[in-house]
ChimeraX commands (.cxc) that place a marker at each C-alpha (Angstrom):
marker #1 position 0.00,0.00,0.00 radius 0.5
marker #1 position 1.34,3.43,-0.93 radius 0.5
marker #1 position 1.34,5.97,1.87 radius 0.5
marker #1 position 0.87,9.65,1.21 radius 0.5
marker #1 position 2.47,11.85,3.86 radius 0.5
marker #1 position 0.52,14.73,5.30 radius 0.5
marker #1 position 3.21,15.66,7.79 radius 0.5
marker #1 position 6.62,16.65,6.33 radius 0.5
marker #1 position 8.30,15.40,9.51 radius 0.5
marker #1 position 7.24,11.85,8.55 radius 0.5
marker #1 position 9.28,12.07,5.33 radius 0.5
marker #1 position 12.68,12.16,7.00 radius 0.5
marker #1 position 14.75,9.10,7.76 radius 0.5
marker #1 position 14.25,7.56,11.19 radius 0.5
marker #1 position 16.61,8.67,13.97 radius 0.5
marker #1 position 19.94,6.93,13.72 radius 0.5
marker #1 position 19.53,6.11,10.00 radius 0.5
marker #1 position 22.75,6.54,8.09 radius 0.5
marker #1 position 23.55,7.14,4.48 radius 0.5
marker #1 position 25.70,4.28,3.22 radius 0.5
marker #1 position 29.30,5.23,2.55 radius 0.5
marker #1 position 28.97,4.04,-1.05 radius 0.5
marker #1 position 26.68,2.39,-3.58 radius 0.5
marker #1 position 27.51,0.81,-6.90 radius 0.5
marker #1 position 25.41,1.38,-10.05 radius 0.5
marker #1 position 26.83,-0.85,-12.73 radius 0.5
marker #1 position 30.53,-0.04,-12.87 radius 0.5
marker #1 position 30.09,3.37,-11.24 radius 0.5
marker #1 position 30.97,3.77,-7.54 radius 0.5
marker #1 position 29.03,6.53,-5.81 radius 0.5
marker #1 position 30.53,7.73,-2.54 radius 0.5
marker #1 position 28.87,8.99,-0.48 radius 0.5
marker #1 position 25.68,7.22,-1.59 radius 0.5
marker #1 position 23.85,10.47,-2.32 radius 0.5
marker #1 position 22.62,12.00,-5.56 radius 0.5
marker #1 position 22.25,15.68,-6.40 radius 0.5
marker #1 position 18.75,16.00,-7.83 radius 0.5
marker #1 position 18.53,17.54,-11.28 radius 0.5
marker #1 position 16.88,20.94,-10.81 radius 0.5
marker #1 position 15.85,23.11,-13.74 radius 0.5
marker #1 position 17.70,26.41,-13.69 radius 0.5
marker #1 position 19.90,25.32,-10.78 radius 0.5
marker #1 position 22.17,22.35,-11.48 radius 0.5
marker #1 position 24.53,24.00,-13.92 radius 0.5
marker #1 position 28.23,23.19,-13.86 radius 0.5
marker #1 position 29.03,25.98,-11.36 radius 0.5
marker #1 position 26.47,24.69,-8.84 radius 0.5
marker #1 position 27.44,21.03,-9.39 radius 0.5
marker #1 position 31.13,21.78,-8.82 radius 0.5
marker #1 position 30.30,23.79,-5.70 radius 0.5
marker #1 position 28.33,20.86,-4.28 radius 0.5
marker #1 position 31.09,18.41,-5.22 radius 0.5
marker #1 position 33.76,20.56,-3.52 radius 0.5
marker #1 position 31.62,20.64,-0.38 radius 0.5
marker #1 position 31.63,16.82,-0.39 radius 0.5
marker #1 position 27.85,16.80,-0.48 radius 0.5
marker #1 position 26.98,14.30,-3.18 radius 0.5
marker #1 position 28.55,11.19,-4.62 radius 0.5
marker #1 position 26.68,11.51,-7.92 radius 0.5
marker #1 position 25.72,14.75,-9.60 radius 0.5
marker #1 position 23.28,15.21,-12.46 radius 0.5
marker #1 position 22.74,17.72,-15.19 radius 0.5
marker #1 position 19.52,19.67,-15.51 radius 0.5
marker #1 position 16.99,17.59,-17.38 radius 0.5
marker #1 position 17.69,17.97,-21.06 radius 0.5
marker #1 position 15.47,17.44,-24.08 radius 0.5
marker #1 position 16.57,14.46,-26.17 radius 0.5
marker #1 position 15.29,16.33,-29.23 radius 0.5
marker #1 position 17.49,19.29,-28.24 radius 0.5
marker #1 position 20.51,17.02,-27.85 radius 0.5
marker #1 position 20.03,15.80,-31.41 radius 0.5
marker #1 position 19.76,19.33,-32.86 radius 0.5
marker #1 position 23.30,20.47,-33.46 radius 0.5
marker #1 position 22.50,24.16,-32.95 radius 0.5
marker #1 position 20.56,23.82,-29.66 radius 0.5
marker #1 position 22.73,25.97,-27.39 radius 0.5
marker #1 position 20.66,25.23,-24.29 radius 0.5
marker #1 position 21.18,21.46,-24.63 radius 0.5
marker #1 position 24.89,22.00,-25.26 radius 0.5
marker #1 position 25.14,24.18,-22.15 radius 0.5
marker #1 position 23.28,21.63,-20.01 radius 0.5
marker #1 position 25.60,18.84,-21.15 radius 0.5
marker #1 position 28.84,20.72,-20.52 radius 0.5
marker #1 position 30.88,19.40,-17.59 radius 0.5
marker #1 position 34.44,19.31,-16.28 radius 0.5
marker #1 position 36.60,16.33,-15.36 radius 0.5
marker #1 position 36.27,17.02,-11.63 radius 0.5
marker #1 position 32.50,16.45,-11.84 radius 0.5
marker #1 position 32.76,12.65,-12.22 radius 0.5
marker #1 position 30.78,10.62,-11.55 radius 0.5
marker #1 position 28.12,12.56,-13.42 radius 0.5
marker #1 position 24.82,11.58,-14.98 radius 0.5
marker #1 position 22.98,13.31,-17.82 radius 0.5
marker #1 position 19.23,13.38,-17.37 radius 0.5
marker #1 position 17.18,13.25,-20.56 radius 0.5
marker #1 position 13.50,13.60,-21.31 radius 0.5
marker #1 position 11.46,12.91,-24.40 radius 0.5
marker #1 position 8.98,10.43,-25.80 radius 0.5
marker #1 position 10.49,9.01,-28.97 radius 0.5
marker #1 position 12.43,5.76,-28.34 radius 0.5
marker #1 position 14.81,6.26,-31.26 radius 0.5
marker #1 position 15.56,9.88,-30.40 radius 0.5
marker #1 position 16.13,9.03,-26.73 radius 0.5
marker #1 position 18.42,6.15,-27.72 radius 0.5
marker #1 position 20.47,8.39,-30.02 radius 0.5
marker #1 position 20.64,11.14,-27.39 radius 0.5
marker #1 position 21.79,8.58,-24.80 radius 0.5
marker #1 position 24.47,7.36,-27.23 radius 0.5
marker #1 position 25.63,10.95,-27.69 radius 0.5
marker #1 position 25.71,11.50,-23.90 radius 0.5
marker #1 position 27.82,8.36,-23.52 radius 0.5
marker #1 position 30.17,9.65,-26.22 radius 0.5
marker #1 position 30.56,12.94,-24.34 radius 0.5
marker #1 position 31.97,10.99,-21.37 radius 0.5
marker #1 position 29.04,10.87,-18.95 radius 0.5
marker #1 position 29.16,8.01,-16.44 radius 0.5
marker #1 position 25.40,7.36,-16.44 radius 0.5
marker #1 position 22.28,8.39,-18.33 radius 0.5
marker #1 position 18.98,8.99,-16.54 radius 0.5
marker #1 position 15.48,9.19,-18.00 radius 0.5
marker #1 position 13.08,11.70,-16.45 radius 0.5
marker #1 position 9.56,10.31,-15.99 radius 0.5
marker #1 position 8.78,12.68,-13.15 radius 0.5
marker #1 position 8.54,16.24,-14.44 radius 0.5
marker #1 position 4.94,17.51,-14.23 radius 0.5
marker #1 position 5.57,20.82,-16.06 radius 0.5
marker #1 position 2.82,21.45,-18.61 radius 0.5
marker #1 position 5.25,22.25,-21.44 radius 0.5
marker #1 position 7.00,18.89,-20.90 radius 0.5
marker #1 position 3.85,16.81,-20.33 radius 0.5
marker #1 position 2.06,18.21,-23.40 radius 0.5
marker #1 position 4.86,16.73,-25.52 radius 0.5
marker #1 position 4.35,13.38,-23.74 radius 0.5
marker #1 position 7.64,13.82,-21.85 radius 0.5
marker #1 position 8.38,13.61,-18.14 radius 0.5
marker #1 position 5.40,12.37,-16.15 radius 0.5
marker #1 position 3.28,12.57,-19.32 radius 0.5
marker #1 position 4.68,9.17,-20.27 radius 0.5
marker #1 position 3.22,7.57,-17.16 radius 0.5
marker #1 position -0.03,6.96,-19.03 radius 0.5
marker #1 position 1.68,4.84,-21.71 radius 0.5
marker #1 position 3.53,1.86,-20.19 radius 0.5
marker #1 position 4.04,0.11,-23.58 radius 0.5
marker #1 position 5.81,3.23,-24.91 radius 0.5
marker #1 position 7.93,3.44,-21.76 radius 0.5
marker #1 position 8.95,-0.18,-22.27 radius 0.5
marker #1 position 9.98,0.54,-25.89 radius 0.5
marker #1 position 12.00,3.54,-24.67 radius 0.5
marker #1 position 13.73,1.45,-21.99 radius 0.5
marker #1 position 14.66,-1.26,-24.51 radius 0.5
marker #1 position 15.95,1.26,-27.06 radius 0.5
marker #1 position 18.07,3.21,-24.58 radius 0.5
marker #1 position 19.46,0.11,-22.86 radius 0.5
marker #1 position 20.46,-1.33,-26.25 radius 0.5
marker #1 position 22.09,1.97,-27.28 radius 0.5
marker #1 position 24.53,2.45,-24.38 radius 0.5
marker #1 position 26.99,0.55,-22.24 radius 0.5
marker #1 position 26.93,3.03,-19.34 radius 0.5
marker #1 position 24.33,2.51,-16.59 radius 0.5
marker #1 position 20.82,3.67,-17.42 radius 0.5
marker #1 position 18.64,4.88,-14.53 radius 0.5
marker #1 position 15.11,6.27,-14.32 radius 0.5
marker #1 position 13.49,8.95,-12.16 radius 0.5
marker #1 position 9.74,8.44,-11.90 radius 0.5
marker #1 position 6.65,9.32,-9.90 radius 0.5
marker #1 position 4.33,6.83,-8.22 radius 0.5
marker #1 position 1.75,7.54,-10.90 radius 0.5
marker #1 position -0.09,10.12,-12.91 radius 0.5
marker #1 position -2.25,10.99,-9.90 radius 0.5
marker #1 position -3.52,9.36,-6.67 radius 0.5
marker #1 position -5.99,7.23,-8.63 radius 0.5
marker #1 position -3.55,6.09,-11.31 radius 0.5
marker #1 position -0.60,4.63,-9.38 radius 0.5
marker #1 position 1.63,2.56,-11.63 radius 0.5
marker #1 position 4.90,2.40,-9.69 radius 0.5
marker #1 position 4.91,-1.42,-9.24 radius 0.5
marker #1 position 4.49,-2.06,-12.98 radius 0.5
marker #1 position 6.96,0.68,-13.86 radius 0.5
marker #1 position 9.58,-0.56,-11.37 radius 0.5
marker #1 position 9.36,-4.06,-12.89 radius 0.5
marker #1 position 9.93,-2.59,-16.35 radius 0.5
marker #1 position 12.93,-0.65,-15.03 radius 0.5
marker #1 position 14.50,-3.77,-13.56 radius 0.5
marker #1 position 13.73,-6.12,-16.46 radius 0.5
marker #1 position 13.14,-4.22,-19.70 radius 0.5
marker link #1:1,2 radius 0.2
marker link #1:2,3 radius 0.2
marker link #1:3,4 radius 0.2
marker link #1:4,5 radius 0.2
marker link #1:5,6 radius 0.2
marker link #1:6,7 radius 0.2
marker link #1:7,8 radius 0.2
marker link #1:8,9 radius 0.2
marker link #1:9,10 radius 0.2
marker link #1:10,11 radius 0.2
marker link #1:11,12 radius 0.2
marker link #1:12,13 radius 0.2
marker link #1:13,14 radius 0.2
marker link #1:14,15 radius 0.2
marker link #1:15,16 radius 0.2
marker link #1:16,17 radius 0.2
marker link #1:17,18 radius 0.2
marker link #1:18,19 radius 0.2
marker link #1:19,20 radius 0.2
marker link #1:20,21 radius 0.2
marker link #1:21,22 radius 0.2
marker link #1:22,23 radius 0.2
marker link #1:23,24 radius 0.2
marker link #1:24,25 radius 0.2
marker link #1:25,26 radius 0.2
marker link #1:26,27 radius 0.2
marker link #1:27,28 radius 0.2
marker link #1:28,29 radius 0.2
marker link #1:29,30 radius 0.2
marker link #1:30,31 radius 0.2
marker link #1:31,32 radius 0.2
marker link #1:32,33 radius 0.2
marker link #1:33,34 radius 0.2
marker link #1:34,35 radius 0.2
marker link #1:35,36 radius 0.2
marker link #1:36,37 radius 0.2
marker link #1:37,38 radius 0.2
marker link #1:38,39 radius 0.2
marker link #1:39,40 radius 0.2
marker link #1:40,41 radius 0.2
marker link #1:41,42 radius 0.2
marker link #1:42,43 radius 0.2
marker link #1:43,44 radius 0.2
marker link #1:44,45 radius 0.2
marker link #1:45,46 radius 0.2
marker link #1:46,47 radius 0.2
marker link #1:47,48 radius 0.2
marker link #1:48,49 radius 0.2
marker link #1:49,50 radius 0.2
marker link #1:50,51 radius 0.2
marker link #1:51,52 radius 0.2
marker link #1:52,53 radius 0.2
marker link #1:53,54 radius 0.2
marker link #1:54,55 radius 0.2
marker link #1:55,56 radius 0.2
marker link #1:56,57 radius 0.2
marker link #1:57,58 radius 0.2
marker link #1:58,59 radius 0.2
marker link #1:59,60 radius 0.2
marker link #1:60,61 radius 0.2
marker link #1:61,62 radius 0.2
marker link #1:62,63 radius 0.2
marker link #1:63,64 radius 0.2
marker link #1:64,65 radius 0.2
marker link #1:65,66 radius 0.2
marker link #1:66,67 radius 0.2
marker link #1:67,68 radius 0.2
marker link #1:68,69 radius 0.2
marker link #1:69,70 radius 0.2
marker link #1:70,71 radius 0.2
marker link #1:71,72 radius 0.2
marker link #1:72,73 radius 0.2
marker link #1:73,74 radius 0.2
marker link #1:74,75 radius 0.2
marker link #1:75,76 radius 0.2
marker link #1:76,77 radius 0.2
marker link #1:77,78 radius 0.2
marker link #1:78,79 radius 0.2
marker link #1:79,80 radius 0.2
marker link #1:80,81 radius 0.2
marker link #1:81,82 radius 0.2
marker link #1:82,83 radius 0.2
marker link #1:83,84 radius 0.2
marker link #1:84,85 radius 0.2
marker link #1:85,86 radius 0.2
marker link #1:86,87 radius 0.2
marker link #1:87,88 radius 0.2
marker link #1:88,89 radius 0.2
marker link #1:89,90 radius 0.2
marker link #1:90,91 radius 0.2
marker link #1:91,92 radius 0.2
marker link #1:92,93 radius 0.2
marker link #1:93,94 radius 0.2
marker link #1:94,95 radius 0.2
marker link #1:95,96 radius 0.2
marker link #1:96,97 radius 0.2
marker link #1:97,98 radius 0.2
marker link #1:98,99 radius 0.2
marker link #1:99,100 radius 0.2
marker link #1:100,101 radius 0.2
marker link #1:101,102 radius 0.2
marker link #1:102,103 radius 0.2
marker link #1:103,104 radius 0.2
marker link #1:104,105 radius 0.2
marker link #1:105,106 radius 0.2
marker link #1:106,107 radius 0.2
marker link #1:107,108 radius 0.2
marker link #1:108,109 radius 0.2
marker link #1:109,110 radius 0.2
marker link #1:110,111 radius 0.2
marker link #1:111,112 radius 0.2
marker link #1:112,113 radius 0.2
marker link #1:113,114 radius 0.2
marker link #1:114,115 radius 0.2
marker link #1:115,116 radius 0.2
marker link #1:116,117 radius 0.2
marker link #1:117,118 radius 0.2
marker link #1:118,119 radius 0.2
marker link #1:119,120 radius 0.2
marker link #1:120,121 radius 0.2
marker link #1:121,122 radius 0.2
marker link #1:122,123 radius 0.2
marker link #1:123,124 radius 0.2
marker link #1:124,125 radius 0.2
marker link #1:125,126 radius 0.2
marker link #1:126,127 radius 0.2
marker link #1:127,128 radius 0.2
marker link #1:128,129 radius 0.2
marker link #1:129,130 radius 0.2
marker link #1:130,131 radius 0.2
marker link #1:131,132 radius 0.2
marker link #1:132,133 radius 0.2
marker link #1:133,134 radius 0.2
marker link #1:134,135 radius 0.2
marker link #1:135,136 radius 0.2
marker link #1:136,137 radius 0.2
marker link #1:137,138 radius 0.2
marker link #1:138,139 radius 0.2
marker link #1:139,140 radius 0.2
marker link #1:140,141 radius 0.2
marker link #1:141,142 radius 0.2
marker link #1:142,143 radius 0.2
marker link #1:143,144 radius 0.2
marker link #1:144,145 radius 0.2
marker link #1:145,146 radius 0.2
marker link #1:146,147 radius 0.2
marker link #1:147,148 radius 0.2
marker link #1:148,149 radius 0.2
marker link #1:149,150 radius 0.2
marker link #1:150,151 radius 0.2
marker link #1:151,152 radius 0.2
marker link #1:152,153 radius 0.2
marker link #1:153,154 radius 0.2
marker link #1:154,155 radius 0.2
marker link #1:155,156 radius 0.2
marker link #1:156,157 radius 0.2
marker link #1:157,158 radius 0.2
marker link #1:158,159 radius 0.2
marker link #1:159,160 radius 0.2
marker link #1:160,161 radius 0.2
marker link #1:161,162 radius 0.2
marker link #1:162,163 radius 0.2
marker link #1:163,164 radius 0.2
marker link #1:164,165 radius 0.2
marker link #1:165,166 radius 0.2
marker link #1:166,167 radius 0.2
marker link #1:167,168 radius 0.2
marker link #1:168,169 radius 0.2
marker link #1:169,170 radius 0.2
marker link #1:170,171 radius 0.2
marker link #1:171,172 radius 0.2
marker link #1:172,173 radius 0.2
marker link #1:173,174 radius 0.2
marker link #1:174,175 radius 0.2
marker link #1:175,176 radius 0.2
marker link #1:176,177 radius 0.2
marker link #1:177,178 radius 0.2
marker link #1:178,179 radius 0.2
marker link #1:179,180 radius 0.2
marker link #1:180,181 radius 0.2
marker link #1:181,182 radius 0.2
marker link #1:182,183 radius 0.2
marker link #1:183,184 radius 0.2
marker link #1:184,185 radius 0.2
view
């Protein structure tokens, strides 16, 4: 049963809980076992490097980036989002989109740029993303998600992760089915 929290204090880890010193995702060691969430307009290279220097996160991520934008050679915003320095490793590029072939090609390009992981965003609820069937807009089409997972996994050798919501809304929770597709695409 999924629990929705009314009290923000219930969302924190129990007293005495500790973050593991490290976690392994494929061949990528993440130490400490924390991830800097991709935040639109925030997680640029300056912010990511600041967080890394503070020792705050074992894995940092780019802002979520349009797979279509990655494939357009003149998309300056996508190029800026995917710029990183050597001291940012391990680093993951987060992509969004809805076309399996475009996402696979964008993931291949991200791998070629030297990213350690590629992440698919199935969580963004922004209207401009959802109206293009990206982000959480995909949560209403599990067969398409499965085709995307298969295409991206076949396209890259680096680890492929997914950020997703429990469902489209409280009445359309799909996280168990989606988690199974993530684990065994």
